[in-house]
N, C-alpha and C positions, 0 to 999 in steps of 0.2 A: 504494500500500500504506500503510495507516495506521501511524503510528509506534508500535512496541511499547514498553511500559514508560513511565516518566515522563520523557519526552525534552523537551529544549528545542530547538526546531527553528527558532529565529530565523534561523540561517544556512543553512537548507535543506540540511543536511549530507547527506541521503539522495540529493541530486542528484549526489554524487560518483560517477560511473559509471566504473569502471576495468575494462576487459576484460583477461583474462589469456590470452595465447597463448604457444606455445612460444618459448623464448629463441633468438634468432638465433645466439648463441654456442655453443649445445649444452652438453653435459656438460663439467664442468671436469676436465681430466685432467692438469694440470701443463704446464710449459713444454717447451722443446726438449730440455733436458738430462734426465738421469736424476733421478727424484724425490730431493730432498734430505731426509734424515732427521736428527732430533736424537738425543741420547743415550738417549732413552726410546723410540726406534723410531717416532716419530710423523712422518708425511709433512708437511713444511712447504711449503705450496704457495700461500699466500695472503698478500698484502702490502697493508696499509691505509696510505694516504698522506694525511697532513694537509698541505694546501697553504697553509694560513694559520691563525693563531690568532685572527684577527679574526672578529667576528660582529656581525650587525645586531640580535641579540636578546641578552638577559641572563637566560636561563632559571635559575630558582632552584636547580636541582640541578646546574647546569653551571658557573656563574660566581658568585663571591662578590658581595655587594652593592657593596662598595667595595674599592679597593686592587688592582685587577687590573693586573698589570704586563705590558704588551704587548711582544712581541719586536720589536727594531729591524728596520727594513726591510732593511738590508744583512745581517742575520742569518738571514733567511728564504732557504731554498734557491731558486735560480732554476729555472724549468721545465726547462731543458736538463739541470740537475743531477739533478732527479727522473727524467727520461727515461733518463739514463745508468745510474742505480741500478736502475731497473726493467729495463732491457735486460740488465744483468748478472744480476739475480735470475731473470729468465725463462730465461736460459742455464743457470742452476743447476737449474732445475726448477720454479720458481714460475710458475703459470699464471693466477692470479686477482689482480686489483687492485681495490680500492675507494678512491675519492677522497672525502676528508672534510675537516673543518675543526676548529675554528671553523666558519664557514659558507663552504664553498668557492665559492659563487656571488658572494661579494663580491670575489674576486680577479680582476682584469682578465686577459683572455686565456685563460680557462679552457677555452672551446670549442676553441681551437687546441691547447691542451695535451692534451685528450681525443683530438683527431685525431692528434696525434703518438704517443700511446700505441697507438692502433689500428693503427699501421704496424709495431709490434713483432711480428715473427714469433714465434708460440708463445704469445702472450698471448691466452688463450681467453675471458676473462671480465673485463669492466670494468663496475663499478657506481659509484654515487654516492649519498651521503647528504646531504640538505639539509633546512633548516627550511621551505623552500617559499616564503618571502617574495618572492624575486626570480624564482621559477620561471616565472611566466606570461610574462615577457618573454624569458627565456633558454632555455626549453624547445625552441623550434624550432632554434636554432643548436646546442644540445647534441645534439639528435637527428641533425641533419645531420652533425655531427662523428663520429657512430657510436655514441654512448651509447644504451643500450636499457634497462638495469636501474637502477631508482631507488627509494630509500627516503626517505620524507618523515616528519618528526617532527610529531605531532599529539597534544598532551597534553590537550586539552579540546575539546568540541563546543559550548561556551558562549562567546560572544565576550568577555564581561567576564572570565570566569575565565581564558580563554586569555591575555588581556592581562596579568592579574596574574601568572600562572605564568611568562610570558616577559618580564615587566617592560616592556610596551609594544607587544607584537606584535599584528598584525592577523589574526584568523582568516579574514576574508573574503579577504585576499590569498593565504593558503595554499589556501583552497578554489578560488580562480581558478587558482592554479598547478597544482593536481591535475587540474583539468578540462583545462587546456591540455596537460599531459603526456599525458593520455588521448587528446586529439584528435591529438596528434603521433604516437601509436602506441607509447609506452613500455610495455614488458612485461618483467618484472612490475613493478607498483607496490605497495610495501608501506608501511603506515602504522605508525610506531613510537610507542608510548605508554609513558611512564614514569609508572606509577600511584603516587600519593603519598597516604598516609593523612591524611585530613582536608582534602585539597586538591582532589583530583579523583576519589576512589575511589567516589563516589556515581554516577559516569558509566559504571561497568563494564558494566552491562547495555546502555546506549546504544551503547557501542563494539561489544559483541558483536552487537547487532542489525544493525549495518552489514554484517556478513558474510552476513546472510540474503538480502539482495536482489541483491547484486552479487558477482562472483567476484574479490575481492581479499583480501589477508591483513592482519588487524589483529595487531600483535605487541606483547605486553606485556613490557617489559624492566625487571627489578628495578633499583632505585636502587643505584648503586655509590658507596662512600664515598671519593671522590677529592678531595684538596685541601681548601681552605677551604670550598667549597660542600658537600662531603660532610659536614663537621663540622656545618655549619649545619642540615642536614636529617636528622640521625640519627634523630630522633623521628618522621619521616614514612615510614620504611621499611615497605613492604608486600610480603609474600612472594607469589610466583606461586602457591604452593599455596593460599593464601587467596583470591587473585583467581580461580583456576580453580574453587574450591569455590563461591564466590559466583555466578559465571556459571552454573555447572552447576545451581544451585538453581532457576534460571529456564529455562535453555536446556540440556537434556542434551547433553553433548559426547561425540563419538566420536573415538577416536584416528586420526590419519592416519599418523603416524610415531613414535608413542610406544608402547613404550620407544624412545627416540631412536636412530636409525641415525647413526653418525658421519659418513656421507657426506651427510646432510641438513643439516649445519651445526648451530649451537647451539640452534636453536628446536625445542621439542617442539610438534608441530602437531596441532590438533584441528579438527573442524568440527561445526556444528550440523546434525543430520539435516535434509535438505531445503534447506539453505542453499547458495548458490552459492560462497561464499567460505570462508576458513579463519581460524582464530585460533591464533596462535603464542605460545609462552611461552619467554622467554630468561631463565634463572635463574642468573646467575653467582655469587650469594651463597649461596642455599639448596641449589642442586644444581650443584656444580662440573662443568663439562664439560672440565676441564683435560686429562684423559688422552687426549682426542681433539683437543686444540687444534692447529690447523694454521697459525697466523698469526704474522706479525711486524707491527710498527707503526713507521712512519717519521714522526717529528714534523716540524713545519714548519721547525724550526731544525736539521734534519739529524741527529737522534739516533735510532738504531734500538733499539726496545724489543721484547723477546721475550715480555713478559707485560704486559698492560694494568695489572695491579694490583700490579706490583713496579717499583721505581724504577731498577733496573739498566738502563743504556743504553750503547750503543756509538756514539761520535762518528764520523759519516761526513763531516760538512761540512769539518772542518779538513783531513783528508787530501785530500779532493776539491780544495780550494782551494790546497793545497800541491803539487798536480800528481801525485798518486798514479796509478799505472797500473791497468788493469782487474783484474789479478791481485791487487794489494794491496787493492783495494776488495772483491773477492770474498772475500778472506781475512777482512776485517772483518765481512762479512755472515755468514760461517761461524762467526766468533767469537760473534756474537749468538745464532746458532742453538745453538751448543754451550753457551751460558749459560742456555738456556731452562729454567726450573724445571719440576719435575713438576707442581706446582700452586701456586696462590696460597694465602695464609694467612688470607684474610678469610672469615668464616663468620657465619651468623645465630645470635644468642643470646649472643654475647660481651658483656660489660659495656661494653667500649669496642672498637669495630671498629678494626682497624689501618688507618691512612690512608695514601694516597699523597701525595707532596709536590706533585705537579702537579695542577692542575685539569683536568677533561675537555677544556676548550677548548684547552689547551696540547698535550694528547696526540693528540687526534683521536678523534672518537666512533665 
């Protein structure tokens, strides 16, 4: 199939063939316990775990150019500590976990950690988000450990531009990683794109065209103003309304789940008629999905956040290492849930967006 639009195909990106088959985990229905609800009656059933703040890339919207303070090795939770927290969370009613970083594949022993999560009764869904640089070599062991769902960051289809956006990353390595994941049988595979005004926004049609030929999902995620990196990129913000309009000018889009169903997650999903794949839009700044937010985030240094864009945290690491029992740990998790706000305060159009103290790499993407 000829390349539609004005595409740069040096990297043969259209060779990324990602079949989508039904998830072996089935529908996410929560863990063994009754569903845990917050004070606004939202089901809290999803825990995102950052296993490291380290990363082998320095993406412009995620890390500042200089001065990044890495957490000490002894301050990072051990895998067995993560497993204990997840086990208690599942008992409370959380049934979905996503492993993130930093870049999770840089931490040794990750496949064994995934295997230990798979053994937790009631944990129905395990996913992973990666930049894909190390995926080619690690995909087989991750699949063998029981991982099936994977999201891969891909912010440009042009090798030189990708290198600039990631400050040194190899697009070819990511392409090879996606191919290997496909070969292993990962389903689904989603490609995450942070579109930035003046940096990669001329590739919107190229990304959309990828969904024509193969059944995978391209997901556009709005830039979030976290930490120093957020401050550095204020002027690059591009709303998903604008992205969708620009794509629709060339490829008419039809809704798959828009208006969004809360059960479908935060993405409003569309398709190009006749295309095999989908295009998703995640819009935390211009279209808050806070009222249906179902997640908690556990940082690599053991702090539980109930909102990505608010700095309130509950420390789990200190009680863990001081010998707290499971009941005390559950009470702390419930405290974080009780503190979950109705919504964050970041919105498009403010003169100055409210910033979070931590960079995305510290919190977990």
